[in-house]
C-alpha positions as CSV (number, residue, x, y, z in Angstrom):
1,M,84.0,36.1,45.4
2,K,84.3,36.9,48.9
3,L,83.4,40.8,48.4
4,L,80.3,39.8,46.7
5,K,79.2,37.7,49.6
6,F,80.1,40.6,52.2
7,A,78.2,43.3,50.3
8,F,75.0,41.0,49.5
9,G,75.4,40.2,54.0
10,A,75.7,44.1,54.4
11,L,72.4,44.8,52.2
12,A,70.4,42.3,53.8
13,G,71.0,43.5,56.9
14,A,70.3,46.6,56.2
15,A,67.1,45.4,54.5
16,A,66.3,43.5,57.5
17,G,66.7,46.4,60.1
18,F,64.6,49.1,58.1
19,A,61.9,46.2,57.9
20,A,61.9,46.0,61.7
21,G,62.2,49.4,62.3
22,V,58.7,50.4,60.9
23,L,57.4,47.2,61.8
24,L,58.0,47.8,65.6
25,A,58.1,51.6,66.1
26,P,56.1,52.9,69.0
27,R,55.5,56.4,67.2
28,S,55.0,57.2,63.6
29,G,57.8,58.9,61.6
30,A,56.4,62.6,62.3
31,E,56.5,61.8,66.0
32,S,59.4,60.5,66.0
33,R,61.3,63.6,64.1
34,A,59.9,66.3,66.8
35,M,61.1,63.9,69.3
36,A,64.6,63.8,68.3
37,S,64.3,68.2,67.1
38,D,63.3,68.5,70.7
39,A,66.0,66.7,72.0
40,M,68.7,68.5,70.0
41,N,67.3,71.9,71.0
42,D,67.6,71.0,74.7
43,A,71.1,69.7,73.8
44,W,71.8,73.4,72.0
45,D,69.9,75.2,75.0
46,S,71.8,73.2,77.9
47,A,75.7,73.8,75.8
48,I,74.3,77.6,75.5
49,D,73.6,77.9,79.1
50,T,76.9,76.2,80.0
51,Y,79.3,78.6,77.9
52,E,77.3,81.7,79.6
53,R,77.8,80.7,83.0
54,G,81.6,80.0,82.2
55,Q,82.3,83.1,80.3
56,Q,80.6,84.7,83.3
57,A,82.5,83.0,85.7
58,V,85.7,83.7,84.1
59,S,84.6,87.1,83.5
60,D,84.4,87.8,87.6
61,K,87.7,86.0,88.0
62,I,89.3,88.9,85.6
63,K,87.0,91.7,87.1
64,G,88.2,90.3,91.0
65,V,91.9,90.4,89.6
66,R,91.7,93.7,87.6
67,P,92.0,96.2,91.0
68,N,95.3,93.7,92.3
69,V,96.9,93.9,88.8
70,D,96.2,98.2,88.3
71,A,97.4,98.8,91.9
72,T,100.8,96.9,91.4
73,T,101.2,98.7,88.4
74,D,100.7,101.9,89.8
75,E,103.2,101.1,92.5
76,L,105.7,99.9,90.2
77,R,105.4,103.2,88.1
78,A,105.6,104.7,91.2
79,K,109.0,103.4,92.1
80,V,110.2,103.5,88.6
81,D,109.8,107.5,88.6
82,L,111.3,107.8,91.9
83,A,114.5,105.8,90.5
84,R,114.6,108.0,87.6
85,E,114.2,111.5,90.2
86,R,117.2,109.9,92.0
87,M,119.3,108.5,89.2
88,D,119.0,112.6,87.8
89,Q,120.4,113.6,91.0
90,L,122.9,111.6,91.2
91,R,123.8,112.4,87.7
92,D,123.4,116.0,88.6
93,S,125.8,115.9,92.0
94,L,128.8,113.7,89.6
95,V,128.9,116.5,86.9
96,N,129.0,119.4,89.5
97,A,131.5,117.2,91.7
98,G,133.2,116.6,88.5
99,D,133.0,120.4,87.2
100,E,134.4,121.5,91.3
101,A,137.5,118.8,90.7
102,T,138.2,120.2,87.1
103,D,138.0,123.8,88.7
104,E,140.3,122.6,91.6
105,V,142.9,120.8,89.4
106,E,143.1,123.3,87.2
107,E,143.8,125.8,90.1
108,A,146.0,124.1,91.8
109,V,148.4,123.8,88.7
110,E,148.1,127.2,87.9
111,D,149.6,128.0,91.9
112,E,152.0,125.3,91.9
113,A,152.9,125.6,88.0
114,P,156.3,127.3,87.8
115,A,157.0,130.3,85.0
116,V,158.8,129.0,82.0
117,E,161.9,130.0,82.3
118,T,164.9,130.2,80.0
119,I,167.9,128.0,81.2
120,E,171.1,128.3,80.3
121,I,173.2,124.6,80.4
122,E,176.7,124.1,80.4
123,T,177.2,120.4,81.2
124,A,175.8,117.8,81.3
125,D,175.6,117.2,85.4
126,E,174.3,120.9,85.0
127,A,171.3,119.8,82.8
128,D,170.1,116.9,85.2
129,E,170.7,118.9,88.4
130,A,168.3,121.8,86.8
131,E,166.1,119.1,85.7
132,E,165.3,117.7,89.2
133,P,163.3,121.0,90.1
134,A,161.4,120.9,87.0
135,E,160.8,116.9,88.0
136,D,160.0,117.9,91.7
137,E,157.6,120.3,90.7
138,A,155.9,118.3,87.6
139,E,155.2,115.4,90.8
140,E,153.7,118.0,93.3
141,A,151.3,119.3,90.6
142,D,150.5,115.4,89.6
143,E,150.1,115.0,93.2
144,A,147.9,117.8,93.7
145,E,145.6,116.8,90.9
146,E,145.4,113.2,92.3
147,E,144.0,114.5,95.6
148,A,141.9,117.0,94.2
149,T,140.2,113.8,92.0
150,E,140.0,111.8,95.3
151,D,138.1,114.5,96.9
152,A,135.6,115.0,94.2
153,E,135.1,111.0,94.7
């Protein structure tokens, strides 16, 4: 019942509003439609102008920033290239130093390594005494190798 009263009241209000609008309108319907159309066209043109001005402002900002970005990018590329060259030079110098150190160690080992001899051992005491010079020579060769490695570094 309440819903029926509400619907009837809404319908009566709409009818009264329509009648008042038709009777009190200052212009004819064609004139009102033309005015509404002009207002919409003006609003649309204003929106397009605002969009174009904003687009131009953003484009100008980007153009203003781009040379700085390009300059920074070029500087970074130059620094990266320089770093790569330095790394290549360092790698080459380390390889050369390593080769030289290896050659020095090999020469030191060849110079200080005794010729292999056959040793006849009669007793355990003599065997201990015979090993001592060989151990001393091996230690000397190790020391020479360490010195050559340290010189290379």
